[in-house]
LOMITOR-592187 format. One record per residue (C-alpha): residue in three letters; z, y, x. Coordinates in steps of 0.02 Angstrom, whole numbers, padded with zeros to 5 digits, always signed. Layout:
<rs>
ALAZYX/...
</rs>
This chain:
<rs>
UNK-00632+06874+01646/UNK-00565+06805+01819/UNK-00395+06704+01799/UNK-00250+06663+01913/UNK-00078+06595+01905/UNK+00058+06699+01896/UNK+00163+06618+02004/UNK+00047+06638+02158/UNK+00067+06825+02134/UNK+00244+06799+02165/UNK+00246+06837+02336/UNK+00198+07034+02310/UNK+00254+07064+02137/UNK+00441+07063+02065/UNK+00573+06910+02065/UNK+00513+06902+01892/UNK+00361+06840+01905/UNK+00431+06675+01957/UNK+00496+06675+01775/UNK+00306+06672+01732/UNK+00255+06511+01780/UNK+00173+06502+01592/UNK+00085+06658+01590/UNK-00104+06638+01642/UNK-00178+06821+01703/UNK-00356+06879+01698/UNK-00437+07032+01716/UNK-00620+07110+01695/UNK-00742+07242+01656/UNK-00875+07321+01716/UNK-00959+07466+01819/UNK-01101+07572+01736/UNK-01185+07725+01785/UNK-01268+07833+01687/UNK-01397+07952+01738/UNK-01501+08065+01603/UNK-01612+08218+01566/UNK-01588+08324+01392/UNK-01672+08438+01321/UNK-01587+08528+01190/UNK-01679+08647+01058/UNK-01560+08768+01017/UNK-01445+08804+01174/UNK-01371+08687+01296/UNK-01220+08603+01287/UNK-01067+08637+01375/UNK-01045+08548+01542/UNK-00842+08501+01499/UNK-00903+08424+01329/UNK-00918+08249+01311/UNK-01094+08247+01214/UNK-01132+08282+01407/UNK-01085+08094+01446/UNK-01159+08015+01278/UNK-01208+08071+01093/UNK-01086+08138+01013/UNK-01173+08198+00857/UNK-01074+08353+00823/UNK-01109+08424+01013/UNK-01302+08456+00964/UNK-01325+08657+00951/UNK-01390+08722+00813/UNK-01467+08912+00783/UNK-01600+09010+00771/UNK-01630+09065+00932/UNK-01773+08953+00978/UNK-01674+08949+01156/UNK-01762+08794+01226/UNK-01647+08712+01383/UNK-01619+08556+01490/UNK-01486+08495+01592/UNK-01496+08313+01698/UNK-01323+08238+01695/UNK-01254+08081+01811/UNK-01095+07988+01814/UNK-01000+07843+01816/UNK-00858+07866+01660/UNK-00885+07744+01572/UNK-00834+07605+01695/UNK-00682+07507+01626/UNK-00551+07372+01696/UNK-00449+07268+01572/UNK-00276+07147+01599/UNK-00252+07013+01487/UNK-00089+06869+01506/UNK-00086+06727+01406/UNK+00100+06642+01378/UNK+00141+06493+01305/UNK+00324+06503+01227/UNK+00449+06365+01250/UNK+00414+06326+01052/UNK+00221+06299+01107/UNK+00163+06449+01017/UNK+00052+06575+01142/UNK+00054+06774+01151/UNK-00097+06854+01208/UNK-00105+07028+01276/UNK-00241+07144+01333/UNK-00248+07334+01422/UNK-00412+07418+01449/UNK-00452+07578+01518/UNK-00594+07689+01580/UNK-00623+07869+01633/UNK-00695+07956+01495/UNK-00585+08099+01508/UNK-00521+08240+01618/UNK-00689+08274+01734/UNK-00660+08335+01899/UNK-00743+08458+02004/UNK-00949+08393+02020/UNK-00951+08512+02180/UNK-00848+08379+02285/UNK-00743+08251+02216/UNK-00807+08204+02022/UNK-00630+08132+01981/UNK-00597+08079+01810/UNK-00424+08027+01732/UNK-00402+07851+01666/UNK-00381+07818+01486/UNK-00311+07705+01391/UNK-00439+07623+01258/UNK-00334+07456+01219/UNK-00140+07418+01242/UNK-00065+07260+01100/UNK-00004+07092+01083/UNK-00047+06950+00972/UNK+00077+06821+00909/UNK+00020+06697+00776/UNK-00074+06788+00642/UNK-00015+06974+00700/UNK-00074+07115+00811/UNK+00022+07253+00856/UNK-00025+07400+00948/UNK-00178+07516+00993/UNK-00358+07422+00977/UNK-00543+07445+00868/UNK-00493+07496+00679/UNK-00502+07354+00572/UNK-00615+07448+00477/UNK-00751+07434+00617/UNK-00849+07279+00656/UNK-00888+07270+00810/UNK-00999+07133+00780/UNK-01144+07257+00694/UNK-01160+07380+00843/UNK-01312+07403+00940/UNK-01362+07356+01102/UNK-01394+07519+01184/UNK-01394+07609+01342/UNK-01297+07774+01269/UNK-01099+07721+01256/UNK-01124+07689+01081/UNK-01294+07767+01028/UNK-01309+07749+00846/UNK-01153+07862+00840/UNK-01208+07947+00674/UNK-01190+07794+00552/UNK-01056+07702+00652/UNK-00861+07671+00598/UNK-00786+07688+00774/UNK-00604+07705+00796/UNK-00467+07651+00891/UNK-00279+07666+00845/UNK-00106+07590+00831/UNK-00082+07454+00697/UNK-00009+07301+00650/UNK-00164+07169+00589/UNK-00128+07004+00484/UNK-00271+06872+00530/UNK-00286+06733+00415/UNK-00460+06662+00439/UNK-00586+06782+00406/UNK-00446+06887+00307/UNK-00392+07034+00388/UNK-00249+07172+00313/UNK-00197+07309+00409/UNK-00074+07449+00422/UNK-00146+07587+00547/UNK-00103+07761+00605/UNK-00164+07883+00492/UNK-00222+08065+00547/UNK-00319+08193+00425/UNK-00444+08333+00497/UNK-00463+08472+00386/UNK-00615+08602+00394/UNK-00551+08768+00461/UNK-00390+08698+00505/UNK-00418+08542+00643/UNK-00319+08387+00624/UNK-00137+08349+00546/UNK-00012+08228+00562/UNK+00064+08263+00405/UNK+00034+08104+00332/UNK+00171+08003+00238/UNK+00069+07845+00215/UNK-00009+07735+00353/UNK-00218+07700+00333/UNK-00211+07533+00227/UNK-00366+07431+00271/UNK-00423+07274+00184/UNK-00583+07167+00272/UNK-00649+06994+00241/UNK-00783+06921+00380/UNK-00903+06780+00308/UNK-01048+06684+00351/UNK-01205+06674+00248/UNK-01366+06573+00307/UNK-01412+06667+00475/UNK-01316+06809+00432/UNK-01137+06871+00480/UNK-01077+06980+00357/UNK-00893+07090+00343/UNK-00834+07200+00186/UNK-00707+07302+00208/UNK-00598+07433+00108/UNK-00488+07583+00154/UNK-00339+07695+00069/UNK-00320+07836+00151/UNK-00156+07966+00132/UNK-00239+08140+00183/UNK-00122+08283+00201/UNK-00081+08454+00258/UNK+00084+08548+00262/UNK+00094+08747+00326/UNK+00283+08803+00280/UNK+00224+08974+00310/UNK+00098+08981+00173/UNK+00203+08853+00049/UNK+00067+08723+00062/UNK+00110+08560+00035/UNK-00062+08449-00012/UNK-00076+08261-00015/UNK-00205+08155-00121/UNK-00251+07968-00086/UNK-00425+07945-00047/UNK-00548+07789-00012/UNK-00688+07742+00069/UNK-00787+07557+00107/UNK-00892+07485+00229/UNK-01017+07337+00219/UNK-01095+07301+00410/UNK-01166+07135+00459/UNK-01308+07032+00598/UNK-01468+06945+00529/UNK-01547+06822+00666/UNK-01709+06813+00652/UNK-01763+06682+00790/UNK-01682+06727+00952/UNK-01703+06926+00890/UNK-01577+07016+00757/UNK-01548+07139+00621/UNK-01399+07235+00633/UNK-01346+07371+00498/UNK-01203+07457+00429/UNK-01160+07576+00289/UNK-00992+07667+00258/UNK-00961+07779+00089/UNK-00816+07869+00018/UNK-00667+07972+00106/UNK-00674+07916+00298/UNK-00751+08064+00393/UNK-00649+08058+00529/UNK-00693+07862+00570/UNK-00867+07902+00575/UNK-01012+07986+00658/UNK-00868+08018+00782/UNK-00778+08143+00656/UNK-00951+08247+00653/UNK-00859+08290+00491/UNK-00698+08322+00432/UNK-00588+08227+00277/UNK-00545+08351+00181/UNK-00560+08539+00135/UNK-00439+08673+00101/UNK-00498+08764-00033/UNK-00458+08956-00056/UNK-00319+08911-00176/UNK-00248+08818-00056/UNK-00271+08654-00156/UNK-00327+08489-00029/UNK-00497+08428-00081/UNK-00589+08270+00001/UNK-00746+08267+00078/UNK-00870+08121+00036/UNK-00975+08044+00162/UNK-01106+07927+00180/UNK-01150+07834+00333/UNK-01273+07718+00393/UNK-01371+07647+00551/UNK-01494+07487+00557/UNK-01576+07404+00733/UNK-01697+07272+00786/UNK-01667+07204+00937/UNK-01822+07082+01010/UNK-01800+06985+01166/UNK-01981+06997+01262/UNK-01926+06837+01363/UNK-01763+06761+01403/UNK-01727+06938+01539/UNK-01801+07083+01426/UNK-01771+07132+01263/UNK-01766+07300+01159/UNK-01700+07386+01031/UNK-01739+07488+00910/UNK-01614+07603+00786/UNK-01611+07733+00667/UNK-01426+07819+00608/UNK-01366+07936+00505/UNK-01227+08014+00392/UNK-01212+08154+00284/UNK-01046+08247+00211/UNK-01027+08325+00037/UNK-00930+08469+00081/UNK-00831+08580-00039/UNK-00884+08748-00057/UNK-00769+08837+00006/UNK-00759+08752+00172/UNK-00902+08880+00216/UNK-01074+08865+00296/UNK-01029+08832+00480/UNK-00978+08644+00446/UNK-01070+08520+00514/UNK-01193+08422+00352/UNK-01277+08319+00424/UNK-01336+08247+00579/UNK-01478+08081+00613/UNK-01541+08010+00751/UNK-01665+07880+00818/UNK-01672+07776+00994/UNK-01781+07652+01062/UNK-01731+07559+01225/UNK-01789+07412+01365/UNK-01639+07317+01448/UNK-01689+07213+01590/UNK-01525+07068+01654/UNK-01610+07028+01812/UNK-01454+06909+01857/UNK-01300+06855+01759/UNK-01182+07028+01701/UNK-01320+07137+01777/UNK-01414+07239+01665/UNK-01537+07395+01695/UNK-01601+07491+01546/UNK-01686+07644+01497/UNK-01693+07721+01300/UNK-01770+07876+01226/UNK-01667+07965+01083/UNK-01690+08093+00971/UNK-01553+08201+00864/UNK-01527+08307+00742/UNK-01395+08415+00688/UNK-01395+08520+00518/UNK-01245+08652+00458/UNK-01219+08695+00279/UNK-01299+08862+00320/UNK-01466+08755+00330/UNK-01453+08808+00514/UNK-01520+08654+00624/UNK-01564+08604+00824/UNK-01640+08457+00911/UNK-01596+08345+01076/UNK-01707+08219+01143/UNK-01635+08123+01293/UNK-01708+08011+01411/UNK-01575+07891+01494/UNK-01566+07764+01619/UNK-01411+07639+01667/UNK-01354+07507+01777/UNK-01207+07389+01741/UNK-01137+07264+01825/UNK-01006+07167+01709/UNK-00856+07058+01819/
</rs>
């Protein structure tokens, strides 16, 4: 990040900047261009779907049509920019703020402008041991993510979530209260939970490994006054993840189990099912990924990875809901200069419905990225 004292910006900003001479301002981000050609065994993904920009397990077309199709896409929507401040208070304590956005929403007309609206990713501040605002869920271990050409890559088995929270950190221990939501088969997302999602996580080292163990307690809820439905259940989940160094190379993994459907697989399955009797029943999921990165030399490396998720849906969910997804990928990344990366990646994914119908996607992707 590049850093500039706010006092140097005073002439171009509001007078209040003069009062913030003890605040350090920095910015960062990257420009990333992606180009990909995708082949779908059961019809094409809609051009408005996020699955055309990066791998979304639930977006893979399924069926028995045999309607094989291909599509080429190119864009720079994953580019991002962030701003950070560090202020020293009169007491000597420091307050850190961070705001970041990218452009992965609001696709414009590809005929002319290719416009994309800014999207809030992070907005939080830290004071002492506490974090307030929106950032990565405490249930998620970003240190275990693989290096992929795709925006996320091993999406099926990855805990991936950003949301508002209050987090307490003390060494390797993290405790958090986070914004709740319940996804229900046949209903969609609900905001009826009476309690925040409660998360406890512990990060620790063991030899050459950096490990993380996390547990979550959730209040799954659904209300429908018109049909006299007011259901609420407590459910739980856990995650074990980490990175093992093998010389200069690394092995990364994650295993997630429990009633945490919206936290994994980019919400491929739903947290709960509303039964025919009007009861809310949690759907248990099992998700995992593993990947190995090898450094061929100082500037070239490769990652291979496998990812999966399986949902144990209630029978009343029907046969059209997603049952499982899996994907494999391999890439080569080249950094000819600091903060500059070119990469190519080949991936294959399969989505299966409860009915047994499925569909495959094969994708070849190129990226060019420069961080600043």
